[in-house]
C-alpha positions as CSV (number, residue, x, y, z in Angstrom):
1,Q,-13.5,-24.1,-3.7
2,V,-12.6,-20.4,-3.1
3,Q,-15.1,-17.9,-4.4
4,L,-13.8,-14.4,-5.0
5,V,-15.8,-11.2,-5.5
6,E,-14.2,-7.9,-6.6
7,S,-15.5,-4.4,-6.1
8,G,-14.3,-0.8,-6.3
9,G,-13.6,-0.4,-10.0
10,G,-14.8,2.6,-11.9
11,L,-13.8,5.6,-14.0
12,V,-11.1,8.0,-12.7
13,Q,-9.0,10.7,-14.2
14,A,-5.3,10.3,-14.7
15,G,-3.4,11.0,-11.5
16,G,-6.3,9.9,-9.4
17,S,-6.7,6.9,-7.0
18,L,-9.0,3.9,-6.6
19,R,-9.1,1.1,-4.1
20,L,-10.2,-2.4,-5.2
21,S,-11.5,-4.9,-2.7
22,C,-11.8,-8.7,-3.1
23,A,-13.9,-10.7,-0.7
24,A,-13.4,-14.4,-0.3
25,S,-15.9,-17.0,0.7
26,E,-13.6,-19.7,1.9
27,R,-12.6,-20.0,5.6
28,T,-9.2,-21.1,4.6
29,F,-8.6,-17.8,2.8
30,R,-5.8,-17.1,5.3
31,T,-3.7,-19.9,3.8
32,Y,-3.7,-18.7,0.2
33,T,-1.5,-16.3,-1.6
34,M,-3.7,-13.6,-3.1
35,A,-3.0,-11.5,-6.2
36,W,-4.4,-8.9,-8.6
37,L,-4.0,-9.4,-12.3
38,R,-5.3,-7.3,-15.1
39,Q,-6.2,-7.6,-18.7
40,A,-6.4,-4.6,-21.1
41,P,-8.3,-4.7,-24.3
42,G,-6.5,-6.7,-26.9
43,K,-3.8,-7.8,-24.5
44,E,-3.0,-10.9,-22.5
45,R,-3.7,-11.1,-18.8
46,E,-0.8,-9.9,-16.8
47,F,0.4,-9.9,-13.2
48,A,0.1,-6.7,-11.1
49,A,0.6,-7.6,-7.5
50,A,0.6,-10.5,-5.0
51,I,0.7,-10.9,-1.3
52,S,1.6,-14.0,0.8
53,W,-0.8,-15.7,3.1
54,S,0.7,-13.9,6.1
55,G,1.0,-10.5,4.4
56,G,4.7,-10.6,5.1
57,S,5.8,-10.8,1.5
58,T,4.6,-8.8,-1.5
59,S,5.5,-8.7,-5.2
60,Y,4.7,-6.1,-7.8
61,A,5.0,-5.8,-11.5
62,D,7.5,-3.1,-12.5
63,S,4.8,-1.1,-14.2
64,V,2.9,-0.6,-10.9
65,K,5.7,-0.6,-8.4
66,G,5.6,2.5,-6.2
67,R,2.1,3.4,-7.2
68,F,0.0,0.3,-6.2
69,T,-0.1,-1.3,-2.8
70,I,-1.6,-4.7,-2.0
71,S,-2.8,-5.6,1.4
72,R,-5.0,-8.1,3.1
73,D,-7.2,-8.6,6.2
74,N,-7.4,-12.3,7.0
75,A,-10.1,-11.7,9.7
76,K,-12.3,-10.1,7.0
77,K,-11.1,-12.5,4.3
78,T,-10.5,-9.6,2.1
79,V,-7.6,-8.4,-0.1
80,Y,-7.2,-4.8,-1.3
81,L,-5.4,-3.0,-4.0
82,Q,-4.7,0.7,-3.4
83,M,-4.0,2.3,-6.8
84,N,-2.5,5.8,-6.8
85,S,-1.2,8.0,-9.6
86,L,-3.2,6.1,-12.1
87,K,-2.3,6.3,-15.8
88,P,-4.4,5.7,-18.9
89,E,-2.3,2.6,-19.5
90,D,-3.7,1.1,-16.2
91,T,-7.1,0.8,-17.9
92,A,-8.0,-2.9,-17.7
93,V,-10.3,-5.4,-16.1
94,Y,-8.7,-6.2,-12.8
95,Y,-9.1,-9.8,-11.4
96,C,-8.5,-11.1,-7.9
97,A,-7.0,-14.5,-7.9
98,S,-5.6,-17.0,-5.4
99,T,-3.1,-19.8,-5.3
100,R,-0.8,-21.7,-2.8
101,S,2.5,-19.8,-3.5
102,V,3.4,-16.4,-4.7
103,S,3.8,-16.3,-8.5
104,R,3.9,-13.8,-11.3
105,V,2.5,-16.3,-13.8
106,P,-1.2,-15.9,-14.4
107,N,-1.7,-19.6,-15.1
108,A,-0.4,-20.4,-11.6
109,Y,-3.5,-19.1,-10.1
110,E,-6.3,-21.6,-9.3
111,Y,-9.2,-19.4,-8.4
112,W,-10.4,-16.2,-10.0
113,G,-13.0,-13.5,-9.4
114,Q,-15.3,-12.2,-12.2
115,G,-13.2,-9.0,-12.6
116,T,-13.9,-5.3,-12.1
117,Q,-13.4,-2.6,-14.8
118,V,-10.9,0.2,-14.1
119,T,-10.9,3.0,-16.7
120,V,-8.4,5.9,-16.4
121,S,-9.1,8.9,-18.6
122,S,-6.4,11.2,-19.9
């Protein structure tokens, strides 16, 4: 069982930056693909970014590509999401999730954190 705890959310003005962190409890963290998904009010949960277990492969949703960067530190069992040039439409609850293989499908992810709120004001 992998337990995930997100932090770093908050309120930021449009054009600003935030960095989210997700700490994992499981020692086998290094074998899992990690991802960030988000859910805006009244919308379905959607994929934002994912990173392979080695960090050698990343995948981004078109809506965040070029603005968000996902990274991981396996020694610290932590994954990060650096979010730059934030837009009001990025407002959502951001979830950290893990699975065995990189996927853009939310249902493919086995373990989830509790989520952290990101609010971007215009």
